[in-house]
C-alpha positions in Angstrom: -6.4 27.1 -17.8 -4.8 23.7 -17.4 -3.2 22.5 -14.2 0.6 22.0 -14.4 1.7 18.5 -13.6 5.0 17.9 -11.8 7.1 14.9 -12.5 7.4 13.5 -9.0 9.9 10.6 -8.8 8.4 8.0 -6.5 11.4 6.5 -4.7 11.5 3.2 -2.8 12.6 4.9 0.4 9.5 7.0 0.3 7.3 3.9 0.0 9.3 2.1 2.7 8.8 5.0 5.1 5.1 5.1 4.4 4.8 1.3 5.0 6.7 1.5 8.2 4.7 4.5 9.5 1.3 3.0 8.7 2.1 -0.5 10.0 3.6 0.8 13.3 1.1 3.6 14.0 -2.2 2.1 12.8 -1.6 -1.7 13.0 0.8 -1.9 15.9 3.1 -4.1 13.8 6.8 -4.0 13.2 8.5 -5.0 9.9 10.8 -8.0 10.4 12.8 -7.3 7.2 12.7 -7.2 3.5 11.6 -10.2 1.5 12.3 -11.3 -2.1 9.7 -9.8 -4.6 9.1 -13.2 -6.3 8.6 -15.0 -3.0 6.3 -12.2 -1.8 4.3 -12.2 -5.0 3.6 -16.0 -4.7 2.3 -15.5 -1.1 -0.1 -12.6 -1.8 -3.8 -13.6 -1.5 -5.6 -10.2 -1.3 -4.9 -6.8 -2.8 -6.3 -3.3 -3.2 -5.6 -0.3 -5.4 -6.1 3.4 -5.0 -5.5 6.0 -7.7 -4.2 9.5 -6.9 -4.7 12.7 -9.0 -3.1 16.0 -8.4 0.3 17.6 -9.2 1.5 14.0 -9.7 -0.8 11.3 -10.9 -0.5 7.5 -10.3 -1.7 4.6 -8.2 -0.8 2.5 -5.2 -1.5 -1.1 -4.7 -1.0 -3.2 -1.6 -1.2 -6.9 -1.3 -1.0 -9.3 1.8 -0.8 -12.9 2.4 -4.0 -14.2 3.9 -2.7 -14.8 7.4 -1.0 -11.4 7.5 -4.2 -9.6 6.3 -6.1 -11.2 9.1 -3.5 -10.3 11.7 -3.2 -6.7 10.5 -7.0 -6.3 10.4 -7.3 -7.7 13.9 -4.6 -5.4 15.2 -6.2 -2.4 13.5 -9.7 -3.0 14.8 -8.7 -4.4 18.2 -10.9 -7.4 17.8 -11.2 -10.8 16.0 -12.3 -10.2 12.4 -14.1 -12.1 9.7 -13.6 -12.3 6.0 -15.6 -9.1 5.2 -13.7 -7.1 7.8 -10.4 -8.4 6.4 -11.4 -7.3 2.9 -12.5 -3.8 4.1 -9.3 -3.5 6.1 -7.1 -4.1 3.0 -9.1 -1.4 1.1 -8.5 1.0 4.1 -4.8 0.0 4.2 -4.4 1.0 0.6 -6.1 4.3 1.3 -3.9 5.0 4.4 -0.7 4.1 2.6 -1.6 6.3 -0.4 -2.4 9.2 1.8 1.0 9.0 3.5 2.9 8.6 0.2 1.3 11.6 -1.6 1.7 13.8 1.5 5.5 13.2 1.2 5.7 14.5 -2.4 7.7 17.7 -3.0 5.0 18.7 -5.5 2.6 19.9 -2.7 -0.9 20.5 -3.6 -4.3 19.0 -3.5 -4.6 15.3 -4.3 -7.8 13.4 -4.9 -7.7 9.7 -4.0 -10.1 7.3 -5.7 -12.2 4.9 -3.7 -10.1 1.8 -3.0 -10.9 -1.2 -5.2 -10.1 -4.8 -4.6 -7.8 -6.2 -7.3 -6.2 -9.5 -7.9 -2.7 -9.9 -6.3 -1.2 -10.7 -9.7 -1.7 -7.0 -10.6 1.2 -6.0 -8.3 3.7 -7.2 -10.9 4.7 -3.8 -12.1 8.3 -3.5 -13.2 8.1 0.3 -13.4 6.7 1.0 -10.0 8.5 1.6 -6.7 8.0 -1.7 -4.9 8.5 -2.7 -1.3 8.1 -6.3 -0.1 8.4 -6.9 3.7 8.1 -9.8 6.0 5.8 -9.4 9.0 5.1 -11.7 11.9 2.3 -13.6 10.2 3.3 -13.3 6.5 4.2 -10.8 3.8 3.0 -7.4 2.6 3.8 -5.8 -0.8 3.3 -2.3 -1.9 3.8 -0.9 -5.4 3.5 2.8 -6.3 3.4 3.8 -9.9 3.6 7.3 -11.3 1.4 7.9 -14.4 
């Protein structure tokens, strides 16, 4: 018996709400405002991807400018962080964001998330995904969610 898939439309407001929730609750950071996608893409230095499988399949990618990734990782951990901790934080950030996004889907059910993987920031250029680019105190953050 095959599992029925639902066509969940991933809307930008859903992604915006997830970004705001995770940044405020987990990183103690407030969004300063939106930023142009092209400008954000040029600033990205680190990125991660998580795939999700369930009633709706797809993936989420998050990218940060270098200074912002360090600031968010420090806020999250409550301590000064090194390069390894920054990389691990970006992976965890992708995981947290993906969890919030899939929990907002109308097609409720069990979702399996892949292990977050580091990817090149250039991979965030997806014209079909729901994309959010925001300015934060130390730089920019971009999130793209793509439905398979």
